[in-house]
C-alpha positions in Angstrom: 0.0 0.0 0.0 1.3 3.3 -0.8 2.3 5.7 2.1 -0.2 8.2 1.5 -3.1 5.6 2.3 -4.3 5.3 5.9 -6.4 2.3 7.2 -9.7 3.4 9.0 -10.1 2.0 12.5 -8.5 -1.2 11.8 -11.6 -1.9 9.6 -9.7 -3.1 6.5 -10.9 0.0 4.7 -8.2 2.5 3.5 -8.5 6.1 2.6 -6.0 8.7 1.2 -4.3 10.7 3.9 -5.6 13.9 2.4 -9.1 12.9 3.0 -8.7 12.0 6.5 -9.6 15.4 8.1 -10.4 14.3 11.5 -8.0 12.7 14.2 -8.5 9.1 15.2 -11.2 9.0 17.8 -12.8 5.7 18.1 -16.2 7.4 18.0 -19.1 5.6 16.5 -19.4 5.9 12.7 -22.6 8.1 12.9 -20.9 10.5 15.2 -17.9 10.6 12.9 -20.2 11.5 10.0 -21.7 14.5 11.9 -18.0 15.5 12.7 -17.1 15.5 9.1 -20.1 17.5 8.2 -19.3 20.2 10.8 -15.7 19.9 9.6 -16.8 20.6 6.0 -19.1 23.5 7.1 -16.2 25.0 8.9 -13.9 24.7 6.0 -16.6 26.3 3.6 -16.9 29.2 6.1 -13.1 29.9 6.2 -12.5 29.3 2.5 -15.8 31.0 1.3 -16.8 27.8 -0.7 -19.9 25.5 -0.6 -18.5 22.0 -0.6 -20.6 20.7 2.3 -24.0 19.4 1.7 -26.9 21.8 2.2 -30.8 21.5 2.6 -31.3 21.6 -1.2 -29.0 18.6 -1.5 -30.8 16.8 1.3 -34.2 17.6 -0.4 -32.9 16.3 -3.8 -31.4 13.0 -2.2 -34.8 12.4 -0.3 -36.7 12.9 -3.6 -34.5 10.4 -5.3 -34.8 7.9 -2.4 -38.7 8.4 -2.5 -38.7 7.7 -6.4 -36.6 4.6 -6.0 -39.0 3.3 -3.2 -42.1 3.9 -5.5 -40.4 2.3 -8.6 -39.3 -0.6 -6.4 -42.8 -1.0 -4.9 -44.5 -0.8 -8.4 -42.1 -3.3 -9.7 -42.6 -6.0 -6.9 -46.4 -5.3 -7.1 -46.3 -6.1 -10.8 -44.2 -9.3 -10.2 -46.5 -10.6 -7.4 -49.5 -10.0 -9.6 -48.0 -12.0 -12.5 -46.8 -14.8 -10.3 
């Protein structure tokens, strides 16, 4: 493995060192996700960028998930009717 890759929490997963923005903490993954989001917001504030997800991104993602759910339900309804 190249020297610019780090293993995440002994999980077998690796990430490039430049993407590991937080110190090793041993915190639950959901807590780490929130910490990364706060880190991204702070970075955007300092740099004047908008790299972090925002409310509009969340709405689009939920609409996509809803559409996937509807299509999946319709598909399986059609399959069970034809069975």
